[in-house]
N, CA, C, O and the ligand as a Tripos MOL2 file, in Angstrom:
@<TRIPOS>MOLECULE
protein
  245   243    62     0     0
PROTEIN
NO_CHARGES

@<TRIPOS>ATOM
      1 N         104.9540  101.3560  106.6000 N.3       1 MET1
      2 CA        103.4790  101.3770  106.8590 C.3       1 MET1
      3 C         103.0440  101.9290  105.7570 C.2       1 MET1
      4 O         103.5920  102.9250  105.2850 O.2       1 MET1
      5 N         101.7020  101.1800  105.0490 N.am      2 GLN2
      6 CA        100.8190  101.8920  104.2170 C.3       2 GLN2
      7 C          99.7840  102.6750  104.8610 C.2       2 GLN2
      8 O          98.8870  102.2200  105.5700 O.2       2 GLN2
      9 N          99.9770  103.8640  104.5620 N.am      3 LEU3
     10 CA         98.9080  104.8900  105.3030 C.3       3 LEU3
     11 C          97.6740  105.1300  104.4440 C.2       3 LEU3
     12 O          96.5430  105.2980  104.8990 O.2       3 LEU3
     13 N          98.0250  105.1290  103.0790 N.am      4 LEU4
     14 CA         96.8890  105.3390  102.1800 C.3       4 LEU4
     15 C          96.0840  104.1620  102.0430 C.2       4 LEU4
     16 O          96.6550  103.1620  101.6050 O.2       4 LEU4
     17 N          94.9040  104.0890  102.3240 N.am      5 VAL5
     18 CA         94.0200  102.8280  102.0510 C.3       5 VAL5
     19 C          93.0410  103.1130  101.2080 C.2       5 VAL5
     20 O          92.2580  104.0290  101.4590 O.2       5 VAL5
     21 N          92.9430  102.3220  100.0230 N.am      6 GLU6
     22 CA         91.7360  102.2460   99.1110 C.3       6 GLU6
     23 C          90.4880  101.4080   99.4590 C.2       6 GLU6
     24 O          90.4790  100.1850   99.6010 O.2       6 GLU6
     25 N          89.5500  102.1520   99.5620 N.am      7 THR7
     26 CA         88.2640  101.4590   99.8180 C.3       7 THR7
     27 C          87.0940  101.8240   98.9720 C.2       7 THR7
     28 O          87.3210  102.7540   98.1980 O.2       7 THR7
     29 N          86.0140  101.3630   98.9370 N.am      8 GLU8
     30 CA         85.0460  101.4360   98.1010 C.3       8 GLU8
     31 C          83.8210  102.1710   98.7510 C.2       8 GLU8
     32 O          83.4290  101.6340   99.7880 O.2       8 GLU8
     33 N          83.1390  103.2880   98.3530 N.am      9 ILE9
     34 CA         82.0380  103.7610   99.4550 C.3       9 ILE9
     35 C          81.0080  103.8400   98.3820 C.2       9 ILE9
     36 O          81.2460  104.0060   97.1860 O.2       9 ILE9
     37 N          79.6820  103.6860   99.0100 N.am     10 GLU10
     38 CA         78.5610  103.8680   98.2900 C.3      10 GLU10
     39 C          77.8160  105.3840   98.5170 C.2      10 GLU10
     40 O          77.5100  105.7270   99.6590 O.2      10 GLU10
     41 N          77.5710  106.1890   97.4480 N.am     11 CYS11
     42 CA         77.1280  107.2340   97.4620 C.3      11 CYS11
     43 C          75.5970  107.0710   97.9940 C.2      11 CYS11
     44 O          74.7880  106.3120   97.4610 O.2      11 CYS11
     45 N          75.3120  107.9050   99.1380 N.am     12 PRO12
     46 CA         73.9780  108.0630   99.6410 C.3      12 PRO12
     47 C          72.9970  108.5220   98.7210 C.2      12 PRO12
     48 O          71.8520  108.0990   98.8780 O.2      12 PRO12
     49 N          73.2370  109.3250   97.7730 N.am     13 TRP13
     50 CA         72.4580  109.8360   96.9510 C.3      13 TRP13
     51 C          71.9390  109.0110   95.5960 C.2      13 TRP13
     52 O          70.7730  108.8020   95.2630 O.2      13 TRP13
     53 N          73.0200  108.6550   94.9990 N.am     14 CYS14
     54 CA         72.6280  107.8180   93.8150 C.3      14 CYS14
     55 C          72.9610  106.3490   93.8970 C.2      14 CYS14
     56 O          72.7700  105.5230   93.0040 O.2      14 CYS14
     57 N          73.4640  106.1420   95.0440 N.am     15 PHE15
     58 CA         73.7390  104.4090   95.3840 C.3      15 PHE15
     59 C          74.6650  103.7700   94.3120 C.2      15 PHE15
     60 O          74.6470  102.5730   94.0280 O.2      15 PHE15
     61 N          75.5290  104.7610   93.7130 N.am     16 GLU16
     62 CA         76.6260  104.1550   92.9960 C.3      16 GLU16
     63 C          77.6660  103.7540   94.0420 C.2      16 GLU16
     64 O          77.5580  104.2410   95.1670 O.2      16 GLU16
     65 N          78.6840  102.8930   93.7640 N.am     17 GLN17
     66 CA         79.9190  102.8270   94.3560 C.3      17 GLN17
     67 C          81.0060  103.1400   93.6820 C.2      17 GLN17
     68 O          81.0860  102.8410   92.4900 O.2      17 GLN17
     69 N          82.0660  103.8220   94.3660 N.am     18 PHE18
     70 CA         83.2880  104.0970   93.4570 C.3      18 PHE18
     71 C          84.2900  104.1190   94.6810 C.2      18 PHE18
     72 O          83.9560  104.2030   95.8630 O.2      18 PHE18
     73 N          85.5050  104.0320   94.2180 N.am     19 PRO19
     74 CA         86.8170  104.0820   94.9340 C.3      19 PRO19
     75 C          87.2490  105.2380   95.5820 C.2      19 PRO19
     76 O          87.0780  106.3340   95.0480 O.2      19 PRO19
     77 N          87.7740  105.1280   96.6370 N.am     20 LEU20
     78 CA         88.2670  106.3770   97.3780 C.3      20 LEU20
     79 C          89.4120  106.0440   98.0980 C.2      20 LEU20
     80 O          89.5010  104.9160   98.5820 O.2      20 LEU20
     81 N          90.4120  106.9670   98.2530 N.am     21 VAL21
     82 CA         91.8120  106.4810   98.9000 C.3      21 VAL21
     83 C          91.5480  107.4740  100.1000 C.2      21 VAL21
     84 O          91.1530  108.6390  100.0500 O.2      21 VAL21
     85 N          91.9370  106.5430  101.4080 N.am     22 ILE22
     86 CA         91.7400  107.0650  102.7160 C.3      22 ILE22
     87 C          92.9940  107.2310  103.3570 C.2      22 ILE22
     88 O          93.7250  106.2600  103.5480 O.2      22 ILE22
     89 N          93.3350  108.4920  103.7390 N.am     23 ASP23
     90 CA         94.8730  108.8600  104.4800 C.3      23 ASP23
     91 C          94.2830  108.5050  105.8240 C.2      23 ASP23
     92 O          93.3710  109.1540  106.3380 O.2      23 ASP23
     93 N          94.8910  107.3600  106.4090 N.am     24 THR24
     94 CA         94.8430  106.9510  107.6190 C.3      24 THR24
     95 C          95.8680  107.4370  108.5980 C.2      24 THR24
     96 O          95.9230  106.9590  109.7310 O.2      24 THR24
     97 N          96.5920  108.2740  108.2300 N.am     25 SER25
     98 CA         97.8370  108.8070  109.2010 C.3      25 SER25
     99 C          97.3230  109.6080  110.4520 C.2      25 SER25
    100 O          98.0550  109.6010  111.4420 O.2      25 SER25
    101 N          96.2440  110.2340  110.5000 N.am     26 SER26
    102 CA         96.0220  111.0940  111.4810 C.3      26 SER26
    103 C          94.7110  110.6130  112.2970 C.2      26 SER26
    104 O          94.1220  111.4920  112.9260 O.2      26 SER26
    105 N          94.2820  109.4990  112.3370 N.am     27 GLY27
    106 CA         93.2100  108.8240  113.0420 C.3      27 GLY27
    107 C          91.8290  109.3660  112.4630 C.2      27 GLY27
    108 O          91.7690  109.7270  111.2870 O.2      27 GLY27
    109 N          90.7380  109.4190  113.2890 N.am     28 ASP28
    110 CA         89.6390  109.4300  112.6620 C.3      28 ASP28
    111 C          89.2580  111.1470  112.3890 C.2      28 ASP28
    112 O          89.5590  112.0840  113.1290 O.2      28 ASP28
    113 N          88.4850  111.2000  111.0480 N.am     29 TYR29
    114 CA         88.3820  112.5930  110.4810 C.3      29 TYR29
    115 C          87.1640  112.4320  109.7690 C.2      29 TYR29
    116 O          86.7470  111.3690  109.3080 O.2      29 TYR29
    117 N          86.5180  113.7440  109.6930 N.am     30 GLU30
    118 CA         85.4140  113.7170  108.6060 C.3      30 GLU30
    119 C          85.9380  114.6170  107.1780 C.2      30 GLU30
    120 O          86.8360  115.4590  107.1590 O.2      30 GLU30
    121 N          85.2740  114.2610  106.2670 N.am     31 MET31
    122 CA         85.5460  114.9930  105.0500 C.3      31 MET31
    123 C          84.2650  115.3060  104.1910 C.2      31 MET31
    124 O          83.2000  114.7740  104.5030 O.2      31 MET31
    125 N          84.3350  116.0370  103.2720 N.am     32 ILE32
    126 CA         83.3620  116.1730  102.0820 C.3      32 ILE32
    127 C          83.7320  115.8600  101.0880 C.2      32 ILE32
    128 O          84.4950  116.6840  100.5830 O.2      32 ILE32
    129 N          83.4620  114.6070  100.2580 N.am     33 GLU33
    130 CA         83.8820  114.2220   98.8810 C.3      33 GLU33
    131 C          82.7260  114.2560   98.0330 C.2      33 GLU33
    132 O          81.6500  113.7100   98.2750 O.2      33 GLU33
    133 N          83.0610  115.0200   96.8980 N.am     34 ASP34
    134 CA         81.8530  114.8300   95.7050 C.3      34 ASP34
    135 C          81.7030  113.5180   95.0310 C.2      34 ASP34
    136 O          82.7190  112.9530   94.6250 O.2      34 ASP34
    137 N          80.7650  113.0840   94.9040 N.am     35 CYS35
    138 CA         80.3730  111.6570   94.3630 C.3      35 CYS35
    139 C          81.0760  111.8970   92.8130 C.2      35 CYS35
    140 O          81.0290  112.9330   92.1490 O.2      35 CYS35
    141 N          81.6810  110.7170   92.4880 N.am     36 SER36
    142 CA         82.5210  111.0230   91.0860 C.3      36 SER36
    143 C          81.3210  110.5240   90.1370 C.2      36 SER36
    144 O          81.6290  110.5670   88.9450 O.2      36 SER36
    145 N          80.0700  110.0770   90.3940 N.am     37 VAL37
    146 CA         79.0300  109.5870   89.3050 C.3      37 VAL37
    147 C          78.0370  110.8380   89.4040 C.2      37 VAL37
    148 O          77.8530  111.4730   88.3660 O.2      37 VAL37
    149 N          77.4570  111.1970   90.4410 N.am     38 CYS38
    150 CA         76.4700  112.1410   90.4290 C.3      38 CYS38
    151 C          76.9440  113.7820   90.8060 C.2      38 CYS38
    152 O          76.1940  114.7140   90.5140 O.2      38 CYS38
    153 N          78.2860  114.0110   91.4930 N.am     39 CYS39
    154 CA         78.6360  115.1880   91.7270 C.3      39 CYS39
    155 C          78.1880  115.7460   92.8830 C.2      39 CYS39
    156 O          78.7050  116.8090   93.2250 O.2      39 CYS39
    157 N          77.1170  115.1350   93.7350 N.am     40 ARG40
    158 CA         76.7260  115.5950   94.8350 C.3      40 ARG40
    159 C          77.6470  115.5060   95.9910 C.2      40 ARG40
    160 O          78.4390  114.5660   95.9410 O.2      40 ARG40
    161 N          77.7070  116.2500   96.9730 N.am     41 PRO41
    162 CA         78.7000  116.1510   98.0870 C.3      41 PRO41
    163 C          77.9330  115.1550   99.1760 C.2      41 PRO41
    164 O          76.7530  115.1230   99.5250 O.2      41 PRO41
    165 N          79.0270  114.3920   99.5510 N.am     42 ILE42
    166 CA         78.9240  113.3390  100.5230 C.3      42 ILE42
    167 C          79.7510  113.4760  101.6770 C.2      42 ILE42
    168 O          80.9640  113.5830  101.4930 O.2      42 ILE42
    169 N          79.2510  113.4930  102.9480 N.am     43 GLN43
    170 CA         79.8310  113.8330  104.2060 C.3      43 GLN43
    171 C          80.3270  112.1970  104.5900 C.2      43 GLN43
    172 O          79.5740  111.2400  104.7710 O.2      43 GLN43
    173 N          81.6450  112.2070  104.6440 N.am     44 LEU44
    174 CA         82.1030  110.9990  105.0700 C.3      44 LEU44
    175 C          82.7440  111.1540  106.5450 C.2      44 LEU44
    176 O          83.6210  111.9530  106.8720 O.2      44 LEU44
    177 N          82.1170  110.2290  107.3280 N.am     45 GLU45
    178 CA         82.7420  110.0100  108.6660 C.3      45 GLU45
    179 C          83.7090  108.5050  108.7130 C.2      45 GLU45
    180 O          83.3420  107.3360  108.5950 O.2      45 GLU45
    181 N          84.9110  109.0250  108.9080 N.am     46 ILE46
    182 CA         85.9100  107.8680  108.6680 C.3      46 ILE46
    183 C          86.6740  107.5490  109.9410 C.2      46 ILE46
    184 O          87.3560  108.4400  110.4480 O.2      46 ILE46
    185 N          86.6090  106.3150  110.5100 N.am     47 ARG47
    186 CA         87.0470  105.5580  111.4730 C.3      47 ARG47
    187 C          88.4040  104.8770  111.2830 C.2      47 ARG47
    188 O          88.3760  103.7680  110.7500 O.2      47 ARG47
    189 N          89.7210  105.4400  111.6850 N.am     48 CYS48
    190 CA         90.7940  104.6590  111.3000 C.3      48 CYS48
    191 C          91.8950  104.9470  112.3610 C.2      48 CYS48
    192 O          91.7440  105.8270  113.2090 O.2      48 CYS48
    193 N          92.8280  104.2970  112.2940 N.am     49 SER49
    194 CA         94.1650  104.3310  112.9730 C.3      49 SER49
    195 C          95.1200  104.1890  112.0700 C.2      49 SER49
    196 O          94.9020  103.4970  111.0760 O.2      49 SER49
    197 N          96.4410  104.8710  112.2750 N.am     50 PRO50
    198 CA         97.4620  104.6690  111.1630 C.3      50 PRO50
    199 C          97.7020  103.3480  110.8620 C.2      50 PRO50
    200 O          98.0940  102.4810  111.6430 O.2      50 PRO50
    201 N          97.3370  103.1880  109.1700 N.am     51 GLY51
    202 CA         97.6180  101.9690  108.6560 C.3      51 GLY51
    203 C          96.4680  101.1180  108.7530 C.2      51 GLY51
    204 O          96.5900  100.0590  108.1380 O.2      51 GLY51
    205 N          95.3050  101.3050  109.4030 N.am     52 ARG52
    206 CA         94.0560  100.4720  109.3510 C.3      52 ARG52
    207 C          93.0200  101.5150  109.1110 C.2      52 ARG52
    208 O          93.0660  102.6870  109.4840 O.2      52 ARG52
    209 N          92.1110  100.9420  108.4590 N.am     53 LEU53
    210 CA         90.8750  101.5610  108.1700 C.3      53 LEU53
    211 C          89.6370  100.6420  108.7750 C.2      53 LEU53
    212 O          89.3850   99.5400  108.2880 O.2      53 LEU53
    213 N          89.0170  101.1020  109.6890 N.am     54 ASP54
    214 CA         88.0740  100.5480  110.5540 C.3      54 ASP54
    215 C          86.5580  100.5700  109.9400 C.2      54 ASP54
    216 O          85.8960   99.5390  109.8260 O.2      54 ASP54
    217 N          86.0920  101.8470  109.5620 N.am     55 ASP55
    218 CA         84.9300  102.1380  109.0010 C.3      55 ASP55
    219 C          84.6150  103.4780  108.5510 C.2      55 ASP55
    220 O          84.8550  104.5720  109.0630 O.2      55 ASP55
    221 N          83.9860  103.1290  107.4090 N.am     56 VAL56
    222 CA         83.5170  104.6380  106.8880 C.3      56 VAL56
    223 C          82.0770  104.9430  106.6000 C.2      56 VAL56
    224 O          81.6290  104.1580  105.7640 O.2      56 VAL56
    225 N          81.2370  105.7980  107.0060 N.am     57 GLN57
    226 CA         80.0180  106.1260  106.9790 C.3      57 GLN57
    227 C          80.0200  107.3110  105.9770 C.2      57 GLN57
    228 O          80.7240  108.3200  106.0370 O.2      57 GLN57
    229 N          78.9950  106.9540  104.9470 N.am     58 ALA58
    230 CA         78.7280  108.1170  103.8990 C.3      58 ALA58
    231 C          77.4530  108.5240  104.1010 C.2      58 ALA58
    232 O          76.4640  107.7960  104.0190 O.2      58 ALA58
    233 N          77.4630  109.9740  104.4290 N.am     59 ASN59
    234 CA         75.8900  110.3680  104.5170 C.3      59 ASN59
    235 C          75.6140  111.5740  103.5100 C.2      59 ASN59
    236 O          76.5560  112.0870  102.9060 O.2      59 ASN59
    237 N          74.3680  111.9920  103.3520 N.am     60 PRO60
    238 CA         74.2210  113.0300  102.4830 C.3      60 PRO60
    239 C          74.7260  114.4980  102.9440 C.2      60 PRO60
    240 O          74.3240  114.9280  104.0260 O.2      60 PRO60
    241 N          75.4960  115.1820  102.2400 N.am     61 GLY61
    242 CA         76.0890  116.1050  102.8560 C.3      61 GLY61
    243 C          75.0680  117.3430  102.9550 C.2      61 GLY61
    244 O          75.4110  118.3820  103.5190 O.2      61 GLY61
    245 ZN         76.2020  109.8370   93.5950 Zn       62 ZN62
@<TRIPOS>BOND
     1     1     2 1
     2     2     3 1
     3     3     4 2
     4     3     5 am
     5     5     6 1
     6     6     7 1
     7     7     8 2
     8     7     9 am
     9     9    10 1
    10    10    11 1
    11    11    12 2
    12    11    13 am
    13    13    14 1
    14    14    15 1
    15    15    16 2
    16    15    17 am
    17    17    18 1
    18    18    19 1
    19    19    20 2
    20    19    21 am
    21    21    22 1
    22    22    23 1
    23    23    24 2
    24    23    25 am
    25    25    26 1
    26    26    27 1
    27    27    28 2
    28    27    29 am
    29    29    30 1
    30    30    31 1
    31    31    32 2
    32    31    33 am
    33    33    34 1
    34    34    35 1
    35    35    36 2
    36    35    37 am
    37    37    38 1
    38    38    39 1
    39    39    40 2
    40    39    41 am
    41    41    42 1
    42    42    43 1
    43    43    44 2
    44    43    45 am
    45    45    46 1
    46    46    47 1
    47    47    48 2
    48    47    49 am
    49    49    50 1
    50    50    51 1
    51    51    52 2
    52    51    53 am
    53    53    54 1
    54    54    55 1
    55    55    56 2
    56    55    57 am
    57    57    58 1
    58    58    59 1
    59    59    60 2
    60    59    61 am
    61    61    62 1
    62    62    63 1
    63    63    64 2
    64    63    65 am
    65    65    66 1
    66    66    67 1
    67    67    68 2
    68    67    69 am
    69    69    70 1
    70    70    71 1
    71    71    72 2
    72    71    73 am
    73    73    74 1
    74    74    75 1
    75    75    76 2
    76    75    77 am
    77    77    78 1
    78    78    79 1
    79    79    80 2
    80    79    81 am
    81    81    82 1
    82    82    83 1
    83    83    84 2
    84    83    85 am
    85    85    86 1
    86    86    87 1
    87    87    88 2
    88    87    89 am
    89    89    90 1
    90    90    91 1
    91    91    92 2
    92    91    93 am
    93    93    94 1
    94    94    95 1
    95    95    96 2
    96    95    97 am
    97    97    98 1
    98    98    99 1
    99    99   100 2
   100    99   101 am
   101   101   102 1
   102   102   103 1
   103   103   104 2
   104   103   105 am
   105   105   106 1
   106   106   107 1
   107   107   108 2
   108   107   109 am
   109   109   110 1
   110   110   111 1
   111   111   112 2
   112   111   113 am
   113   113   114 1
   114   114   115 1
   115   115   116 2
   116   115   117 am
   117   117   118 1
   118   118   119 1
   119   119   120 2
   120   119   121 am
   121   121   122 1
   122   122   123 1
   123   123   124 2
   124   123   125 am
   125   125   126 1
   126   126   127 1
   127   127   128 2
   128   127   129 am
   129   129   130 1
   130   130   131 1
   131   131   132 2
   132   131   133 am
   133   133   134 1
   134   134   135 1
   135   135   136 2
   136   135   137 am
   137   137   138 1
   138   138   139 1
   139   139   140 2
   140   139   141 am
   141   141   142 1
   142   142   143 1
   143   143   144 2
   144   143   145 am
   145   145   146 1
   146   146   147 1
   147   147   148 2
   148   147   149 am
   149   149   150 1
   150   150   151 1
   151   151   152 2
   152   151   153 am
   153   153   154 1
   154   154   155 1
   155   155   156 2
   156   155   157 am
   157   157   158 1
   158   158   159 1
   159   159   160 2
   160   159   161 am
   161   161   162 1
   162   162   163 1
   163   163   164 2
   164   163   165 am
   165   165   166 1
   166   166   167 1
   167   167   168 2
   168   167   169 am
   169   169   170 1
   170   170   171 1
   171   171   172 2
   172   171   173 am
   173   173   174 1
   174   174   175 1
   175   175   176 2
   176   175   177 am
   177   177   178 1
   178   178   179 1
   179   179   180 2
   180   179   181 am
   181   181   182 1
   182   182   183 1
   183   183   184 2
   184   183   185 am
   185   185   186 1
   186   186   187 1
   187   187   188 2
   188   187   189 am
   189   189   190 1
   190   190   191 1
   191   191   192 2
   192   191   193 am
   193   193   194 1
   194   194   195 1
   195   195   196 2
   196   195   197 am
   197   197   198 1
   198   198   199 1
   199   199   200 2
   200   199   201 am
   201   201   202 1
   202   202   203 1
   203   203   204 2
   204   203   205 am
   205   205   206 1
   206   206   207 1
   207   207   208 2
   208   207   209 am
   209   209   210 1
   210   210   211 1
   211   211   212 2
   212   211   213 am
   213   213   214 1
   214   214   215 1
   215   215   216 2
   216   215   217 am
   217   217   218 1
   218   218   219 1
   219   219   220 2
   220   219   221 am
   221   221   222 1
   222   222   223 1
   223   223   224 2
   224   223   225 am
   225   225   226 1
   226   226   227 1
   227   227   228 2
   228   227   229 am
   229   229   230 1
   230   230   231 1
   231   231   232 2
   232   231   233 am
   233   233   234 1
   234   234   235 1
   235   235   236 2
   236   235   237 am
   237   237   238 1
   238   238   239 1
   239   239   240 2
   240   239   241 am
   241   241   242 1
   242   242   243 1
   243   243   244 2
@<TRIPOS>SUBSTRUCTURE
     1 MET1         2 RESIDUE 1 A MET
     2 GLN2         6 RESIDUE 1 A GLN
     3 LEU3        10 RESIDUE 1 A LEU
     4 LEU4        14 RESIDUE 1 A LEU
     5 VAL5        18 RESIDUE 1 A VAL
     6 GLU6        22 RESIDUE 1 A GLU
     7 THR7        26 RESIDUE 1 A THR
     8 GLU8        30 RESIDUE 1 A GLU
     9 ILE9        34 RESIDUE 1 A ILE
    10 GLU10       38 RESIDUE 1 A GLU
    11 CYS11       42 RESIDUE 1 A CYS
    12 PRO12       46 RESIDUE 1 A PRO
    13 TRP13       50 RESIDUE 1 A TRP
    14 CYS14       54 RESIDUE 1 A CYS
    15 PHE15       58 RESIDUE 1 A PHE
    16 GLU16       62 RESIDUE 1 A GLU
    17 GLN17       66 RESIDUE 1 A GLN
    18 PHE18       70 RESIDUE 1 A PHE
    19 PRO19       74 RESIDUE 1 A PRO
    20 LEU20       78 RESIDUE 1 A LEU
    21 VAL21       82 RESIDUE 1 A VAL
    22 ILE22       86 RESIDUE 1 A ILE
    23 ASP23       90 RESIDUE 1 A ASP
    24 THR24       94 RESIDUE 1 A THR
    25 SER25       98 RESIDUE 1 A SER
    26 SER26      102 RESIDUE 1 A SER
    27 GLY27      106 RESIDUE 1 A GLY
    28 ASP28      110 RESIDUE 1 A ASP
    29 TYR29      114 RESIDUE 1 A TYR
    30 GLU30      118 RESIDUE 1 A GLU
    31 MET31      122 RESIDUE 1 A MET
    32 ILE32      126 RESIDUE 1 A ILE
    33 GLU33      130 RESIDUE 1 A GLU
    34 ASP34      134 RESIDUE 1 A ASP
    35 CYS35      138 RESIDUE 1 A CYS
    36 SER36      142 RESIDUE 1 A SER
    37 VAL37      146 RESIDUE 1 A VAL
    38 CYS38      150 RESIDUE 1 A CYS
    39 CYS39      154 RESIDUE 1 A CYS
    40 ARG40      158 RESIDUE 1 A ARG
    41 PRO41      162 RESIDUE 1 A PRO
    42 ILE42      166 RESIDUE 1 A ILE
    43 GLN43      170 RESIDUE 1 A GLN
    44 LEU44      174 RESIDUE 1 A LEU
    45 GLU45      178 RESIDUE 1 A GLU
    46 ILE46      182 RESIDUE 1 A ILE
    47 ARG47      186 RESIDUE 1 A ARG
    48 CYS48      190 RESIDUE 1 A CYS
    49 SER49      194 RESIDUE 1 A SER
    50 PRO50      198 RESIDUE 1 A PRO
    51 GLY51      202 RESIDUE 1 A GLY
    52 ARG52      206 RESIDUE 1 A ARG
    53 LEU53      210 RESIDUE 1 A LEU
    54 ASP54      214 RESIDUE 1 A ASP
    55 ASP55      218 RESIDUE 1 A ASP
    56 VAL56      222 RESIDUE 1 A VAL
    57 GLN57      226 RESIDUE 1 A GLN
    58 ALA58      230 RESIDUE 1 A ALA
    59 ASN59      234 RESIDUE 1 A ASN
    60 PRO60      238 RESIDUE 1 A PRO
    61 GLY61      242 RESIDUE 1 A GLY
    62 ZN62       245 GROUP 0 **** ****
């Protein structure tokens, strides 16, 4: 099973999109990721089950 799923997220600060690899192995989680364009922190709420990415919400951290 492919547990690492690549997706695109939109930065809530600068609205640029960039790719991010999500580890779906342990289900729903939250993480902070710095935007690769403007470097500001993005709070990500990730909804997933192993091998399947359901939804990613990107909020200003
Ligand atoms: Zn940004």
